[in-house]
C-alpha positions in Angstrom: 0.0 -0.2 0.0 1.1 3.6 -0.6 2.3 5.7 2.3 0.3 8.2 4.0 -3.0 7.9 2.6 -4.3 4.9 0.2 -5.1 6.1 -3.5 -8.2 4.8 -4.9 -9.0 5.4 -8.9 -12.6 6.0 -9.3 -13.5 5.7 -13.3 -16.9 6.4 -14.3 -18.1 8.1 -17.1 -21.0 9.6 -15.1 -19.3 12.4 -13.9 -21.9 13.4 -11.0 -22.0 9.8 -10.1 -17.8 9.6 -9.9 -17.4 12.8 -8.3 -20.0 11.6 -5.3 -18.2 8.4 -5.1 -14.5 10.3 -4.9 -16.1 12.4 -2.3 -17.1 9.5 -0.1 -14.0 8.1 -0.3 -12.0 11.1 0.6 -14.2 12.1 3.6 -13.0 8.3 4.8 -9.4 9.0 4.6 -8.5 8.0 0.7 -7.0 10.1 -1.4 -8.5 9.8 -4.8 -7.7 10.3 -9.0 -10.7 10.7 -11.7 -10.8 8.8 -14.6 -14.3 8.6 -17.6 -12.9 5.7 -19.1 -10.6 3.0 -19.5 -8.2 4.9 -21.2 -7.5 7.2 -18.5 -7.3 4.5 -15.9 -4.5 2.7 -17.9 -2.9 6.3 -17.6 -3.4 6.7 -14.1 -1.8 3.7 -14.1 1.2 4.4 -16.1 2.3 7.3 -13.5 1.8 5.5 -10.4 0.3 2.1 -9.4 -2.8 3.0 -6.8 -3.6 0.8 -3.8 -7.1 0.3 -5.5 -9.2 1.2 -8.4 -13.3 1.3 -8.5 -14.3 0.8 -12.0 -17.5 0.9 -14.0 -18.3 -1.1 -17.0 -19.9 0.8 -19.4 -17.6 3.7 -20.0 -16.9 5.4 -23.8 -13.6 4.5 -25.6 -12.8 1.9 -23.4 -15.1 0.0 -20.9 -14.7 -1.8 -17.7 -14.0 -5.2 -18.8 -11.0 -4.4 -21.7 -9.3 -1.8 -18.9 -9.6 -4.9 -16.6 -8.1 -7.1 -19.3 -5.4 -4.5 -20.3 -4.6 -3.7 -16.3 -4.0 -7.5 -16.0 -1.7 -8.0 -18.7 1.4 -6.7 -16.3 -0.8 -5.9 -12.8 -2.0 -9.1 -11.3 -1.6 -7.3 -7.5 -4.0 -3.7 -7.7 -7.0 -5.2 -6.3 -10.2 -3.9 -8.8 -13.8 -3.0 -7.6 -16.4 -3.2 -10.4 -19.0 -0.8 -9.5 -21.9 -1.1 -12.3 -25.2 -1.0 -12.8 -25.2 -4.2 -14.5 -26.4 -7.3 -11.9 -26.5 -10.4 -14.1 -24.5 -13.0 -13.2 -23.2 -13.2 -16.9 -21.3 -9.8 -16.4 -20.7 -10.6 -12.6 -18.7 -13.8 -13.9 -16.9 -12.0 -16.7 -15.3 -9.8 -14.2 -14.2 -11.9 -11.9 -12.6 -14.6 -14.6 -10.9 -11.5 -15.8 -9.1 -10.8 -12.1 -11.6 -8.3 -10.5 -11.6 -9.1 -6.9 -15.2 -7.4 -6.2 -18.4 -6.4 -7.3 -20.9 -3.7 -6.2 -24.1 -3.4 -7.8 -25.8 0.4 -8.2 -27.2 2.0 -7.1 -25.0 0.9 -3.7 -25.2 2.1 0.0 -22.3 4.3 1.1 -21.1 2.1 4.2 -21.4 -0.9 2.1 -18.3 0.6 -0.6 -16.1 1.5 2.2 -16.7 -1.8 4.2 -15.6 -3.6 0.7 -12.7 -1.2 0.0 -11.2 -1.7 3.4 -11.8 -5.2 3.4 -9.9 -5.6 0.1 -7.4 -3.1 1.4 -6.9 -5.1 4.2 -6.6 -8.1 2.3 -4.1 -7.0 0.1 -1.9 -5.8 2.9 -2.2 -9.3 5.0 -1.2 -11.1 1.6 1.7 -8.4 1.5 3.0 -9.4 5.2 2.6 -13.0 4.9 4.0 -13.6 1.6 7.3 -10.7 1.7 9.7 -13.1 3.1 9.5 -15.2 0.4 8.4 -13.6 -2.3 10.9 -12.8 -5.2 10.8 -9.5 -7.2 13.0 -10.3 -9.8 14.9 -13.8 -11.4 17.9 -14.0 -13.2 19.5 -16.4 -14.6 23.0 -15.4 -15.9 22.9 -12.5 -17.9 19.5 -12.5 -18.4 17.1 -10.3 -15.5 13.1 -11.0 -15.3 11.1 -8.5 -13.3 8.2 -9.7 -12.1 6.6 -6.9 -10.6 6.9 -4.8 -13.4 7.2 -7.1 -15.9 10.4 -5.7 -17.2 12.9 -8.2 -19.3 17.3 -7.0 -19.2 20.3 -8.6 -20.9 23.3 -7.4 -19.3 22.6 -3.8 -19.5 19.9 -3.7 -22.6 16.9 -3.5 -21.2 14.5 -5.5 -23.8 11.4 -4.0 -25.4 8.6 -6.6 -25.3 4.4 -6.5 -25.6 2.7 -6.9 -22.7 1.4 -10.3 -23.9 5.2 -11.1 -24.5 6.1 -9.7 -20.8 2.9 -11.9 -19.5 5.0 -15.3 -20.7 8.3 -14.0 -19.3 6.7 -13.3 -15.5 5.2 -16.7 -15.7 8.0 -18.5 -17.1 10.6 -17.2 -14.6 8.1 -17.1 -11.5 9.2 -20.6 -12.0 12.3 -21.2 -13.6 13.3 -24.5 -14.8 10.0 -25.9 -14.9 8.4 -27.1 -18.3 5.1 -25.1 -19.3 2.8 -26.7 -21.8 1.0 -25.0 -24.6 -2.1 -24.6 -22.6 -0.9 -24.1 -19.3 0.7 -21.2 -20.8 -2.1 -19.7 -22.6 -4.3 -20.4 -19.6 -2.1 -18.6 -17.6 -1.4 -15.7 -20.1 -5.1 -15.2 -22.2 -7.3 -17.2 -19.6 -8.5 -20.5 -19.8 -11.2 -19.2 -21.9 -8.8 -19.4 -24.7 -7.0 -22.8 -24.6 -9.0 -24.1 -27.4 -8.1 -21.3 -29.6 -5.5 -20.6 -33.1 -3.0 -19.0 -30.6 0.5 -20.0 -31.3 2.5 -20.4 -28.6 5.8 -21.6 -30.7 5.3 -18.2 -32.6 5.4 -15.8 -29.5 8.5 -18.3 -28.1 10.3 -17.1 -31.3 9.8 -13.5 -31.0 10.9 -13.6 -27.3 14.1 -15.4 -28.1 15.0 -12.6 -31.3 15.0 -10.3 -28.5 16.5 -12.0 -25.9 19.1 -14.5 -26.5 22.3 -13.7 -28.0 21.7 -16.6 -30.9 18.5 -17.0 -31.3 19.0 -20.6 -33.4 21.2 -21.7 -30.0 19.0 -20.3 -27.2 20.2 -20.4 -23.8 17.4 -19.0 -22.1 14.0 -19.7 -23.0 14.5 -23.7 -24.2 12.4 -26.1 -25.6 11.3 -29.5 -23.7 10.6 -31.7 -26.7 7.5 -33.6 -26.1 6.2 -31.2 -23.1 6.6 -27.4 -24.3 9.2 -24.5 -22.7 10.9 -23.4 -19.7 13.2 -20.9 -18.9 16.3 -22.0 -17.8 20.4 -20.8 -18.1 24.0 -21.9 -19.1 24.5 -24.0 -15.3 20.5 -24.2 -15.2 20.5 -22.0 -11.8 18.5 -18.6 -11.1 18.9 -15.9 -8.3 15.5 -14.8 -6.9 15.6 -11.7 -5.5 
């Protein structure tokens, strides 16, 4: 959680409802940032990670579902609370499967909103305290380093320019160096289980990644093929250093 007051992004294209929600949170001791659509949410997150995002679904330019999908490509930690007039179970199922942490249907009681926000932030704090001693923030294999928190990859002193999906693939592999992941496991972890039967080509992503991180892509050292199974992240000596 941020030092000082927790920061909450309130995203809603209804300016009156957005301002009312923001004022309610500010009166309860939170610092707020306001956004009228998903693009503004992502721009705010690029500047500084908030402690929580309260996200409407029906917004122009980029709706709440698409916004969360983009956010979860690089940030799996920040809690997201959907605030929506759409209370159908189909919408709730979509939101939770995309990575939402809670879902509150409009109109809602002010006290219920505050209770849910407080509970979500409390869970994040408790999880952070429980995982802090053991959870690495980066993994290094030889001259390759993967920043698990921000999805950044460096090869030697060079920062590797990766797409959001490439960053997610590298983070999934780096979280368990040496473990071989099947195609279905990688697709499920990066895109979602509903995409396992799609035409997504993991070999194409692997080839592109090797072009970016390997000194000799035809003889890969780090992104290794495990024949008959899938791919793993390794090193010349097979060891990794987690920090």
